[in-house]
Each structure stands twice: as structure tokens, then as C-alpha cells.
BALOBA-1460 file (C-alpha; in Angstrom, 3 decimals):
// residues 293
<rec num="1" residu="m" x="0.181" y="0.181" z="-0.220"/>
<rec num="2" residu="l" x="1.570" y="3.408" z="-0.905"/>
<rec num="3" residu="r" x="2.520" y="5.370" z="1.800"/>
<rec num="4" residu="e" x="3.055" y="9.218" z="1.555"/>
<rec num="5" residu="i" x="4.376" y="11.961" z="3.855"/>
<rec num="6" residu="v" x="2.361" y="15.614" z="3.567"/>
<rec num="7" residu="l" x="5.007" y="17.882" z="5.137"/>
<rec num="8" residu="d" x="4.997" y="21.770" z="5.860"/>
<rec num="9" residu="t" x="7.655" y="23.851" z="7.848"/>
<rec num="10" residu="e" x="7.360" y="27.269" z="9.679"/>
<rec num="11" residu="t" x="10.574" y="29.244" z="9.686"/>
<rec num="12" residu="t" x="11.764" y="32.755" z="11.098"/>
<rec num="13" residu="g" x="12.374" y="33.974" z="7.486"/>
<rec num="14" residu="l" x="12.640" y="33.198" z="3.765"/>
<rec num="15" residu="d" x="16.356" y="31.929" z="3.432"/>
<rec num="16" residu="p" x="18.456" y="29.546" z="5.310"/>
<rec num="17" residu="a" x="21.507" y="31.066" z="3.622"/>
<rec num="18" residu="e" x="20.600" y="34.316" z="5.700"/>
<rec num="19" residu="g" x="20.903" y="32.188" z="9.005"/>
<rec num="20" residu="h" x="17.009" y="31.774" z="9.082"/>
<rec num="21" residu="r" x="15.924" y="28.464" z="10.890"/>
<rec num="22" residu="i" x="12.858" y="25.980" z="11.396"/>
<rec num="23" residu="v" x="10.409" y="26.711" z="14.340"/>
<rec num="24" residu="e" x="8.008" y="24.246" z="13.421"/>
<rec num="25" residu="i" x="7.583" y="20.971" z="11.637"/>
<rec num="26" residu="g" x="4.388" y="19.297" z="10.818"/>
<rec num="27" residu="a" x="3.657" y="15.997" z="8.971"/>
<rec num="28" residu="v" x="0.602" y="13.642" z="8.389"/>
<rec num="29" residu="e" x="0.556" y="10.520" z="6.788"/>
<rec num="30" residu="l" x="-1.212" y="9.084" z="3.847"/>
<rec num="31" residu="v" x="-1.732" y="5.357" z="3.250"/>
<rec num="32" residu="g" x="-3.513" y="4.499" z="-0.038"/>
<rec num="33" residu="h" x="-4.266" y="8.392" z="-0.612"/>
<rec num="34" residu="l" x="-6.317" y="8.180" z="2.678"/>
<rec num="35" residu="p" x="-5.143" y="10.053" z="6.066"/>
<rec num="36" residu="s" x="-4.195" y="7.204" z="8.492"/>
<rec num="37" residu="g" x="-4.472" y="9.445" z="11.336"/>
<rec num="38" residu="r" x="-0.591" y="9.045" z="12.418"/>
<rec num="39" residu="y" x="0.831" y="12.554" z="12.367"/>
<rec num="40" residu="f" x="4.258" y="14.361" z="13.538"/>
<rec num="41" residu="q" x="4.759" y="17.873" z="15.085"/>
<rec num="42" residu="r" x="7.395" y="19.401" z="17.015"/>
<rec num="43" residu="y" x="8.210" y="22.952" z="17.819"/>
<rec num="44" residu="v" x="12.034" y="23.886" z="17.604"/>
<rec num="45" residu="d" x="14.219" y="26.072" z="19.480"/>
<rec num="46" residu="p" x="15.702" y="28.329" z="16.312"/>
<rec num="47" residu="e" x="18.392" y="29.673" z="18.769"/>
<rec num="48" residu="r" x="17.616" y="33.259" z="17.294"/>
<rec num="49" residu="d" x="15.203" y="35.779" z="17.492"/>
<rec num="50" residu="i" x="12.187" y="35.960" z="15.159"/>
<rec num="51" residu="p" x="11.516" y="38.771" z="12.874"/>
<rec num="52" residu="e" x="8.096" y="40.504" z="13.167"/>
<rec num="53" residu="a" x="7.238" y="39.725" z="9.675"/>
<rec num="54" residu="a" x="7.660" y="36.188" z="10.588"/>
<rec num="55" residu="r" x="5.855" y="36.319" z="13.717"/>
<rec num="56" residu="r" x="2.833" y="37.925" z="12.169"/>
<rec num="57" residu="v" x="2.404" y="34.690" z="9.728"/>
<rec num="58" residu="h" x="2.760" y="31.866" z="12.254"/>
<rec num="59" residu="n" x="2.358" y="33.842" z="15.587"/>
<rec num="60" residu="l" x="5.264" y="31.993" z="17.338"/>
<rec num="61" residu="t" x="7.462" y="34.204" z="19.673"/>
<rec num="62" residu="r" x="10.962" y="33.843" z="20.963"/>
<rec num="63" residu="e" x="9.615" y="33.351" z="24.290"/>
<rec num="64" residu="f" x="7.471" y="30.485" z="23.444"/>
<rec num="65" residu="l" x="10.170" y="28.776" z="21.714"/>
<rec num="66" residu="a" x="12.662" y="29.193" z="24.263"/>
<rec num="67" residu="g" x="13.444" y="25.923" z="25.986"/>
<rec num="68" residu="k" x="11.907" y="23.703" z="22.969"/>
<rec num="69" residu="p" x="14.221" y="20.978" z="21.666"/>
<rec num="70" residu="r" x="16.497" y="22.009" z="19.029"/>
<rec num="71" residu="f" x="16.374" y="20.483" z="15.586"/>
<rec num="72" residu="a" x="19.645" y="18.146" z="16.403"/>
<rec num="73" residu="e" x="17.415" y="16.792" z="19.032"/>
<rec num="74" residu="i" x="14.555" y="15.955" z="17.319"/>
<rec num="75" residu="v" x="15.792" y="14.801" z="13.950"/>
<rec num="76" residu="d" x="16.259" y="11.313" z="14.482"/>
<rec num="77" residu="e" x="12.588" y="11.082" z="15.502"/>
<rec num="78" residu="l" x="11.633" y="13.162" z="12.423"/>
<rec num="79" residu="l" x="13.730" y="10.713" z="9.940"/>
<rec num="80" residu="a" x="11.958" y="7.871" z="11.742"/>
<rec num="81" residu="f" x="8.543" y="9.028" z="10.792"/>
<rec num="82" residu="l" x="9.522" y="10.200" z="7.142"/>
<rec num="83" residu="g" x="10.980" y="6.569" z="6.469"/>
<rec num="84" residu="d" x="11.828" y="6.309" z="2.889"/>
<rec num="85" residu="s" x="8.183" y="7.663" z="1.709"/>
<rec num="86" residu="p" x="7.598" y="10.303" z="-1.031"/>
<rec num="87" residu="l" x="7.131" y="13.574" z="0.542"/>
<rec num="88" residu="v" x="4.363" y="16.053" z="-0.607"/>
<rec num="89" residu="i" x="5.078" y="19.673" z="0.084"/>
<rec num="90" residu="h" x="3.573" y="23.052" z="-1.352"/>
<rec num="91" residu="n" x="6.273" y="24.990" z="-2.945"/>
<rec num="92" residu="a" x="8.803" y="22.201" z="-1.856"/>
<rec num="93" residu="a" x="11.757" y="24.251" z="-2.907"/>
<rec num="94" residu="f" x="11.154" y="26.490" z="0.279"/>
<rec num="95" residu="d" x="10.785" y="23.785" z="2.887"/>
<rec num="96" residu="l" x="13.282" y="21.510" z="1.172"/>
<rec num="97" residu="s" x="15.967" y="24.080" z="1.338"/>
<rec num="98" residu="f" x="15.421" y="24.521" z="5.252"/>
<rec num="99" residu="l" x="15.213" y="20.815" z="5.822"/>
<rec num="100" residu="n" x="18.294" y="19.960" z="4.228"/>
<rec num="101" residu="f" x="20.204" y="23.008" z="5.608"/>
<rec num="102" residu="e" x="19.327" y="21.826" z="9.132"/>
<rec num="103" residu="l" x="20.268" y="18.151" z="8.099"/>
<rec num="104" residu="e" x="23.554" y="19.156" z="7.012"/>
<rec num="105" residu="r" x="24.188" y="20.921" z="10.310"/>
<rec num="106" residu="c" x="23.318" y="17.804" z="11.835"/>
<rec num="107" residu="g" x="25.718" y="15.696" z="9.910"/>
<rec num="108" residu="r" x="22.801" y="13.701" z="7.970"/>
<rec num="109" residu="p" x="22.376" y="13.223" z="4.125"/>
<rec num="110" residu="p" x="19.947" y="15.874" z="2.245"/>
<rec num="111" residu="i" x="16.686" y="14.791" z="1.036"/>
<rec num="112" residu="p" x="16.835" y="14.384" z="-2.902"/>
<rec num="113" residu="p" x="14.494" y="16.315" z="-4.888"/>
<rec num="114" residu="h" x="13.201" y="13.557" z="-6.721"/>
<rec num="115" residu="r" x="11.755" y="12.133" z="-3.539"/>
<rec num="116" residu="v" x="9.251" y="15.329" z="-3.515"/>
<rec num="117" residu="i" x="5.550" y="15.761" z="-4.913"/>
<rec num="118" residu="d" x="5.499" y="19.368" z="-5.137"/>
<rec num="119" residu="t" x="1.621" y="20.272" z="-5.257"/>
<rec num="120" residu="l" x="2.720" y="23.937" z="-6.590"/>
<rec num="121" residu="t" x="3.781" y="22.391" z="-9.646"/>
<rec num="122" residu="l" x="0.743" y="19.754" z="-9.822"/>
<rec num="123" residu="a" x="-1.720" y="22.909" z="-9.497"/>
<rec num="124" residu="q" x="0.240" y="25.045" z="-12.022"/>
<rec num="125" residu="r" x="-0.181" y="22.042" z="-14.744"/>
<rec num="126" residu="k" x="-3.646" y="21.753" z="-13.805"/>
<rec num="127" residu="f" x="-4.772" y="25.332" z="-13.436"/>
<rec num="128" residu="p" x="-2.333" y="27.257" z="-15.647"/>
<rec num="129" residu="g" x="-2.351" y="31.116" z="-15.090"/>
<rec num="130" residu="q" x="-4.309" y="30.852" z="-12.291"/>
<rec num="131" residu="p" x="-3.699" y="31.600" z="-8.405"/>
<rec num="132" residu="n" x="-2.054" y="28.212" z="-6.979"/>
<rec num="133" residu="s" x="-1.277" y="29.392" z="-3.182"/>
<rec num="134" residu="l" x="-2.160" y="27.068" z="-0.635"/>
<rec num="135" residu="d" x="-5.272" y="29.410" z="0.320"/>
<rec num="136" residu="a" x="-6.121" y="29.965" z="-3.663"/>
<rec num="137" residu="l" x="-6.519" y="26.203" z="-3.870"/>
<rec num="138" residu="c" x="-8.466" y="25.709" z="-0.600"/>
<rec num="139" residu="r" x="-10.969" y="28.186" z="-2.063"/>
<rec num="140" residu="r" x="-11.132" y="26.371" z="-5.291"/>
<rec num="141" residu="f" x="-11.823" y="23.138" z="-3.935"/>
<rec num="142" residu="g" x="-14.015" y="24.296" z="-1.068"/>
<rec num="143" residu="v" x="-11.626" y="23.130" z="1.879"/>
<rec num="144" residu="d" x="-12.407" y="24.461" z="5.117"/>
<rec num="145" residu="l" x="-10.113" y="26.963" z="6.202"/>
<rec num="146" residu="s" x="-12.271" y="28.339" z="9.345"/>
<rec num="147" residu="a" x="-9.933" y="26.997" z="11.934"/>
<rec num="148" residu="r" x="-6.832" y="28.783" z="10.573"/>
<rec num="149" residu="n" x="-6.107" y="31.933" z="12.136"/>
<rec num="150" residu="f" x="-2.510" y="31.723" z="11.692"/>
<rec num="151" residu="h" x="-0.150" y="29.337" z="9.637"/>
<rec num="152" residu="g" x="0.788" y="26.352" z="11.616"/>
<rec num="153" residu="a" x="2.913" y="23.368" z="10.031"/>
<rec num="154" residu="l" x="0.768" y="20.628" z="11.472"/>
<rec num="155" residu="l" x="-2.599" y="22.403" z="10.376"/>
<rec num="156" residu="d" x="-1.240" y="23.379" z="7.282"/>
<rec num="157" residu="s" x="-0.072" y="19.823" z="6.393"/>
<rec num="158" residu="r" x="-3.475" y="18.434" z="7.247"/>
<rec num="159" residu="i" x="-4.905" y="21.341" z="4.786"/>
<rec num="160" residu="l" x="-2.593" y="20.216" z="1.996"/>
<rec num="161" residu="a" x="-3.722" y="16.535" z="2.359"/>
<rec num="162" residu="e" x="-7.042" y="17.603" z="1.348"/>
<rec num="163" residu="v" x="-5.722" y="19.445" z="-1.326"/>
<rec num="164" residu="y" x="-3.393" y="17.094" z="-2.754"/>
<rec num="165" residu="l" x="-6.457" y="14.511" z="-2.704"/>
<rec num="166" residu="h" x="-8.447" y="16.964" z="-4.713"/>
<rec num="167" residu="l" x="-5.314" y="17.439" z="-7.220"/>
<rec num="168" residu="i" x="-4.797" y="13.978" z="-7.881"/>
<rec num="169" residu="g" x="-8.659" y="13.123" z="-8.593"/>
<rec num="170" residu="g" x="-10.516" y="13.387" z="-5.720"/>
<rec num="171" residu="r" x="-10.995" y="11.633" z="-2.125"/>
<rec num="172" residu="q" x="-11.426" y="8.125" z="-3.256"/>
<rec num="173" residu="g" x="-10.542" y="4.972" z="-1.360"/>
<rec num="174" residu="t" x="-11.531" y="1.487" z="-1.774"/>
<rec num="175" residu="l" x="-10.458" y="0.351" z="1.653"/>
<rec num="176" residu="a" x="-13.323" y="2.481" z="2.791"/>
<rec num="177" residu="l" x="-16.073" y="1.491" z="0.170"/>
<rec num="178" residu="a" x="-15.307" y="-2.259" z="0.093"/>
<rec num="179" residu="p" x="-16.859" y="-2.800" z="3.508"/>
<rec num="180" residu="t" x="-20.397" y="-0.847" z="2.611"/>
<rec num="181" residu="s" x="-20.642" y="-2.425" z="-0.778"/>
<rec num="182" residu="a" x="-20.303" y="-5.880" z="0.687"/>
<rec num="183" residu="r" x="-22.854" y="-4.831" z="3.189"/>
<rec num="184" residu="t" x="-25.345" y="-3.342" z="0.654"/>
<rec num="185" residu="r" x="-25.157" y="-6.427" z="-1.460"/>
<rec num="186" residu="m" x="-26.043" y="-8.923" z="1.275"/>
<rec num="187" residu="a" x="-28.809" y="-5.977" z="2.375"/>
<rec num="188" residu="t" x="-30.255" y="-5.889" z="-0.975"/>
<rec num="189" residu="r" x="-30.196" y="-9.593" z="-1.732"/>
<rec num="190" residu="r" x="-33.869" y="-10.989" z="-2.199"/>
<rec num="191" residu="t" x="-35.428" y="-13.613" z="-0.132"/>
<rec num="192" residu="p" x="-37.069" y="-16.328" z="-1.830"/>
<rec num="193" residu="r" x="-41.077" y="-16.449" z="-1.717"/>
<rec num="194" residu="p" x="-41.989" y="-19.630" z="0.201"/>
<rec num="195" residu="p" x="-44.001" y="-22.100" z="-1.971"/>
<rec num="196" residu="r" x="-47.874" y="-22.285" z="-1.531"/>
<rec num="197" residu="p" x="-48.455" y="-24.584" z="1.382"/>
<rec num="198" residu="h" x="-51.864" y="-26.023" z="-0.189"/>
<rec num="199" residu="a" x="-53.700" y="-26.363" z="-3.463"/>
<rec num="200" residu="a" x="-55.771" y="-23.893" z="-4.439"/>
<rec num="201" residu="s" x="-59.823" y="-24.103" z="-3.466"/>
<rec num="202" residu="a" x="-62.502" y="-24.293" z="-6.025"/>
<rec num="203" residu="a" x="-63.595" y="-20.958" z="-4.791"/>
<rec num="204" residu="e" x="-60.109" y="-19.599" z="-5.510"/>
<rec num="205" residu="l" x="-60.100" y="-21.198" z="-8.825"/>
<rec num="206" residu="e" x="-63.524" y="-19.683" z="-9.588"/>
<rec num="207" residu="a" x="-62.440" y="-16.178" z="-8.376"/>
<rec num="208" residu="h" x="-59.503" y="-16.506" z="-10.609"/>
<rec num="209" residu="r" x="-61.411" y="-17.560" z="-13.680"/>
<rec num="210" residu="a" x="-63.947" y="-14.411" z="-12.980"/>
<rec num="211" residu="f" x="-61.152" y="-12.128" z="-12.679"/>
<rec num="212" residu="i" x="-59.221" y="-13.336" z="-15.839"/>
<rec num="213" residu="a" x="-62.795" y="-12.855" z="-17.704"/>
<rec num="214" residu="t" x="-62.615" y="-9.130" z="-17.038"/>
<rec num="215" residu="i" x="-59.279" y="-8.623" z="-18.557"/>
<rec num="216" residu="p" x="-59.800" y="-7.796" z="-22.442"/>
<rec num="217" residu="n" x="-57.650" y="-9.896" z="-24.729"/>
<rec num="218" residu="a" x="-55.780" y="-11.696" z="-21.605"/>
<rec num="219" residu="l" x="-52.731" y="-13.433" z="-22.845"/>
<rec num="220" residu="w" x="-53.812" y="-16.192" z="-20.057"/>
<rec num="221" residu="n" x="-56.479" y="-16.982" z="-22.282"/>
<rec num="222" residu="e" x="-54.287" y="-17.728" z="-25.234"/>
<rec num="223" residu="a" x="-51.825" y="-19.485" z="-23.156"/>
<rec num="224" residu="s" x="-54.470" y="-21.799" z="-21.551"/>
<rec num="225" residu="t" x="-56.318" y="-22.355" z="-24.814"/>
<rec num="226" residu="a" x="-52.751" y="-23.145" z="-26.798"/>
<rec num="227" residu="t" x="-51.396" y="-25.355" z="-23.744"/>
<rec num="228" residu="c" x="-53.618" y="-26.331" z="-21.430"/>
<rec num="229" residu="l" x="-56.730" y="-28.425" z="-20.957"/>
<rec num="230" residu="p" x="-59.490" y="-26.391" z="-19.587"/>
<rec num="231" residu="l" x="-61.461" y="-27.921" z="-16.912"/>
<rec num="232" residu="d" x="-64.824" y="-27.757" z="-19.014"/>
<rec num="233" residu="a" x="-66.321" y="-26.328" z="-21.933"/>
<rec num="234" residu="a" x="-68.224" y="-23.726" z="-19.748"/>
<rec num="235" residu="a" x="-65.359" y="-22.888" z="-17.793"/>
<rec num="236" residu="h" x="-63.195" y="-22.420" z="-21.184"/>
<rec num="237" residu="a" x="-66.042" y="-20.103" z="-22.560"/>
<rec num="238" residu="a" x="-66.191" y="-17.998" z="-19.162"/>
<rec num="239" residu="y" x="-62.595" y="-17.291" z="-19.218"/>
<rec num="240" residu="s" x="-61.830" y="-17.158" z="-22.921"/>
<rec num="241" residu="g" x="-64.442" y="-15.270" z="-24.339"/>
<rec num="242" residu="r" x="-65.177" y="-18.116" z="-26.907"/>
<rec num="243" residu="e" x="-68.386" y="-20.185" z="-27.796"/>
<rec num="244" residu="p" x="-68.069" y="-23.704" z="-26.779"/>
<rec num="245" residu="s" x="-67.731" y="-25.859" z="-29.931"/>
<rec num="246" residu="q" x="-69.886" y="-28.821" z="-28.154"/>
<rec num="247" residu="s" x="-72.851" y="-29.136" z="-25.972"/>
<rec num="248" residu="g" x="-72.077" y="-29.196" z="-22.247"/>
<rec num="249" residu="s" x="-72.975" y="-33.012" z="-22.115"/>
<rec num="250" residu="e" x="-70.260" y="-33.761" z="-24.856"/>
<rec num="251" residu="a" x="-67.855" y="-31.709" z="-23.087"/>
<rec num="252" residu="d" x="-68.338" y="-33.035" z="-19.816"/>
<rec num="253" residu="g" x="-68.065" y="-36.937" z="-20.649"/>
<rec num="254" residu="q" x="-64.751" y="-38.638" z="-21.214"/>
<rec num="255" residu="d" x="-66.761" y="-41.174" z="-23.483"/>
<rec num="256" residu="q" x="-68.130" y="-38.627" z="-26.470"/>
<rec num="257" residu="g" x="-65.119" y="-39.040" z="-28.919"/>
<rec num="258" residu="e" x="-63.255" y="-35.719" z="-28.438"/>
<rec num="259" residu="e" x="-62.010" y="-33.828" z="-25.536"/>
<rec num="260" residu="p" x="-63.088" y="-30.107" z="-25.440"/>
<rec num="261" residu="g" x="-60.570" y="-27.806" z="-27.020"/>
<rec num="262" residu="g" x="-60.276" y="-30.120" z="-30.027"/>
<rec num="263" residu="g" x="-57.640" y="-32.775" z="-31.278"/>
<rec num="264" residu="a" x="-57.860" y="-36.557" z="-31.301"/>
<rec num="265" residu="g" x="-60.599" y="-37.567" z="-28.990"/>
<rec num="266" residu="r" x="-60.301" y="-40.482" z="-26.266"/>
<rec num="267" residu="g" x="-62.693" y="-43.344" z="-27.232"/>
<rec num="268" residu="r" x="-64.264" y="-45.620" z="-25.078"/>
<rec num="269" residu="d" x="-61.557" y="-47.849" z="-24.641"/>
<rec num="270" residu="g" x="-58.911" y="-45.416" z="-24.412"/>
<rec num="271" residu="a" x="-56.448" y="-46.651" z="-26.828"/>
<rec num="272" residu="d" x="-55.182" y="-44.234" z="-29.364"/>
<rec num="273" residu="h" x="-55.945" y="-40.602" z="-28.625"/>
<rec num="274" residu="l" x="-52.455" y="-40.645" z="-26.855"/>
<rec num="275" residu="a" x="-50.354" y="-42.098" z="-29.555"/>
<rec num="276" residu="h" x="-48.329" y="-38.975" z="-29.979"/>
<rec num="277" residu="d" x="-48.311" y="-37.470" z="-26.581"/>
<rec num="278" residu="p" x="-45.034" y="-38.073" z="-24.680"/>
<rec num="279" residu="r" x="-46.697" y="-38.613" z="-21.514"/>
<rec num="280" residu="a" x="-48.358" y="-41.641" z="-23.239"/>
<rec num="281" residu="a" x="-45.474" y="-44.125" z="-22.007"/>
<rec num="282" residu="d" x="-47.089" y="-43.478" z="-18.498"/>
<rec num="283" residu="p" x="-50.801" y="-43.118" z="-18.184"/>
<rec num="284" residu="a" x="-50.354" y="-42.217" z="-14.406"/>
<rec num="285" residu="v" x="-49.071" y="-39.097" z="-15.467"/>
<rec num="286" residu="p" x="-51.914" y="-36.482" z="-14.998"/>
<rec num="287" residu="r" x="-52.975" y="-34.194" z="-17.999"/>
<rec num="288" residu="h" x="-52.277" y="-30.098" z="-17.805"/>
<rec num="289" residu="r" x="-54.619" y="-28.263" z="-15.784"/>
<rec num="290" residu="p" x="-54.094" y="-24.368" z="-15.987"/>
<rec num="291" residu="r" x="-51.674" y="-23.135" z="-13.394"/>
<rec num="292" residu="l" x="-52.655" y="-20.193" z="-10.915"/>
<rec num="293" residu="l" x="-50.240" y="-17.092" z="-11.674"/>
């Protein structure tokens, strides 16, 4: 799973070559492009004064930072948190120059530029010719800045993490969605209807036939006529709308030569009318009757 570290620093000025130092470091961990909840934040004693212009940005004073650990005292903890993961930084040249300056003072190797993802560069490619400061990107993406009265390394890292996820295509994560999808599939699984516990009564059959008779040109009538043997000619006429071709006495009898609905009839000896019926091999198999829907 891809691990990335979104990082920001606050400093006493703009250029480490002029003796300016780091006063705060903040970083948040992303795993699979989602915040993991792990973070790193340390105030650092810069061992020098803080110009008023810098104080107005982050509101950190010399008095507040006095007694805080120096960079050399937190470097091992910082490097352990960073590991070898890619670093996501806005205007990376600025923060990287200060980090590498402090690392060099501690005798540590610098962080190579190819390890860094610069969100300013990403934004300039995506929105050429438009303002692409962190504040401008927050307004563009609707990222909440209500808690940000001053710049802070950890707060800005959390804000930058949201902006970065928007820049690369939005806050999407399969780890968060997969359990929900599984629950949704189980919740929407259809439960089969239990089988009818008993056969339809005569009253139910009659009610069904009466209902079918109220439907003009019902497909049920055609299907019943083509594939099913009605109970009797009168019933057939009732729900099919057709006149019976024989008298009621002929239709009712099994010994009249033809069954209602046409086709070869059954003689008194019952010998020939099933010659081409696939059920003829087993006389015990009952003939079709209309099935209720």
C-alpha cells in the first residue's frame, strides 16, 4: 500500500543562507491516498530571534520557543517518521532548502528532490495562469479554513493533504468503500417467496377465472387455450370469451369421442388418442390443468 507524508515547516524567514531557521515541523501520513491518523509535530528552538514579519505569519514568539528542543534533538524522531516515503510539499523548494540546511548541520544526508511531490507544480499544470497558493487552492476546492487564524505546520499539512487528494482526482479509497459495498449486497439480496402450502380451493379457482374474464384479450386465455386443457367447455367459454364448440354434455363426458378444445378424442376403450403424446408412456401422468399465477 502506497505511503506518503504530507509535510510543512514554519521558519524565522525566507532563506536559510541568511541564517534563518525552522521553528515548527508538521507532517501527516497518507496510506493509499487516505489519512491514516498518524502525524508528527514538533516546535523547534531556532536559537535566534524571530523577526516581526515572520511572527505575524505563524504567531510563534521567541519566548514561546525558548526551551523547546533544538533541531538536532528531534532529527532522529523526524527521520524515523518520514522513513523512505515520498514527501508531499507545497512550494517544495522552500521547505526542502530549510530541511536540508538543518540536516547538513546535523551531519545527515539531504533529502533528494526526486523524492518530493510538489503540489504547487501539480496545481500549475492543472490550473495554468491561475492563483495556486495553498489558500487559493483551498477556496477552489472548498476546503475549510475556518480553524486557520495563523499558519501552523501541522494544520497546514492537514489542509495540504486535502488539497493534494483533490489535485490527484478526489478523495476516493477502495478500503473505505469495500465493506459498505459488501453490506449493501447482502442487504439487497432477495429472499425467495416460500412455496404455496396448499392447493387452490374451488372457490379460489372460480374467483381467478372470474378475474381473468374481466381482462380484455388477456394473454392468459391464449396460453390456456394453446397449452392447457380447461376444466370444462363452460369454464373455457367463461374465461376465454369463446363459444363452446360442443354441448355441455359432450364436453363433460370422457366417452364422447373428443375432449373440449379440439384434437384427437379418447374412445371408450382409451386406446389411440395418446399415441403422439409424450406422456403416453406413463398413463399415470396427469393431464395439464391451468396453473394459477
